[in-house]
C-alpha positions as CSV (number, residue, x, y, z in Angstrom):
1,M,24.9,77.2,-33.5
2,T,25.9,73.8,-32.4
3,T,29.8,74.7,-32.4
4,G,28.9,77.4,-30.0
5,I,27.3,75.1,-27.6
6,I,30.0,72.5,-27.9
7,N,32.6,75.3,-27.2
8,L,30.5,76.4,-24.2
9,R,30.4,72.8,-22.9
10,K,34.2,72.4,-23.2
11,A,34.9,75.7,-21.6
12,A,32.4,74.8,-18.7
13,L,34.0,71.4,-18.3
14,A,37.5,72.9,-18.2
15,L,36.4,75.5,-15.6
16,I,34.8,72.7,-13.3
17,T,37.9,70.5,-13.7
18,A,40.3,73.4,-12.9
19,L,38.1,74.3,-9.8
20,A,38.0,70.8,-8.6
21,L,41.7,70.4,-8.9
22,G,42.3,73.5,-7.3
23,I,40.2,73.2,-4.3
24,S,41.1,69.5,-3.5
25,P,44.3,70.4,-1.9
26,V,42.7,72.8,0.5
27,F,40.3,70.2,1.7
28,A,43.0,67.6,2.1
29,A,45.1,70.2,4.2
30,K,42.2,70.9,6.5
31,G,41.2,67.3,7.2
32,P,42.0,65.7,10.6
33,T,45.2,63.5,11.0
34,Q,45.6,60.9,13.6
35,A,48.5,62.8,15.1
36,Q,46.2,65.8,15.9
37,A,44.7,65.9,19.3
38,E,40.8,65.8,19.1
39,N,38.7,68.0,21.3
40,P,35.1,66.7,20.4
41,S,32.1,69.0,20.9
42,F,28.9,68.1,22.9
43,F,27.1,67.4,19.7
44,A,29.9,65.1,18.4
45,M,29.9,63.2,21.8
46,T,26.0,62.9,21.8
47,G,25.9,61.6,18.2
48,D,28.7,59.2,18.9
49,L,26.9,57.8,21.9
50,L,23.5,57.5,20.5
51,I,24.3,56.8,16.8
52,A,27.8,55.6,16.0
53,R,28.5,53.5,19.1
54,P,25.4,51.3,18.7
55,L,26.1,51.0,14.9
56,M,29.8,50.0,15.7
57,L,28.7,47.6,18.3
58,A,26.4,45.9,15.6
59,T,29.4,45.9,13.1
60,T,31.6,44.3,15.6
61,V,29.1,41.5,16.3
62,I,28.3,41.0,12.5
63,G,32.1,41.1,11.8
64,G,32.7,38.4,14.5
65,A,30.1,36.1,12.9
66,V,31.4,36.8,9.4
67,F,34.8,35.9,10.8
68,V,33.7,32.7,12.2
69,V,32.2,31.7,9.1
70,S,35.0,32.7,6.8
71,S,37.9,31.6,9.0
72,P,38.3,28.1,7.4
73,F,38.7,29.9,4.0
74,S,41.0,32.6,5.5
75,A,43.2,30.0,7.2
76,A,43.4,28.1,3.9
77,G,44.5,31.3,2.1
78,G,47.0,32.1,4.8
79,N,45.5,35.5,5.9
80,L,43.6,34.6,9.1
81,L,45.2,37.4,11.1
82,G,44.4,40.0,8.4
83,A,40.7,38.7,8.4
84,A,40.6,39.0,12.1
85,N,42.1,42.5,12.1
86,T,39.6,43.8,9.6
87,L,36.5,42.0,10.7
88,V,37.0,41.9,14.5
89,K,39.7,44.1,15.9
90,K,39.2,47.3,13.8
91,P,35.4,47.5,14.7
92,F,36.1,46.7,18.3
93,D,38.7,49.4,18.5
94,A,36.3,51.8,17.0
95,T,33.6,50.9,19.4
96,F,35.4,50.6,22.7
97,R,38.8,52.3,22.4
98,R,38.0,55.6,21.0
99,C,37.2,58.6,23.3
100,L,33.6,59.6,23.1
101,G,33.1,61.8,20.0
102,C,36.7,61.2,18.7
103,S,37.4,60.0,15.1
104,F,40.3,57.7,15.8
105,P,41.4,55.5,18.6
106,S,44.0,57.2,20.7
107,E,47.6,55.9,20.4
108,E,48.0,55.4,24.2
109,S,44.8,53.0,24.3
110,L,46.1,50.7,21.7
C-alpha cells in the first residue's frame, strides 16, 4: 500500500517537473525585451500614473537618502559610482525617463 503511494508521488513529481521545464521556454519567449517597441494600453498608463510613478518617486527619494548615508562606506570600498547608479540613477530613470505605461526607459531618452 505504501509503495503504491510512493510510486504515485514520484510519478506526480516527475510530471510536474516535466511540465515546468517544458512550459518555461514558452514564457521566456513571450516576455517583452528592451528592443521591442512598447505600445501601452489605457489601463497600463493609468496604473503607471496613479500607482507606479508615486512609488518610484518615493523609491528615488529613499534611495537618495540611503546613498547619502552609505556614500562614505561606498567611497571607501571603491564602488561609489555603482551605488549611485543603483540607488539614485535607476529609480530616477524609472520615474522620469520612461514613457507613461512603458516597462523600460527608451534608449533615445537616456
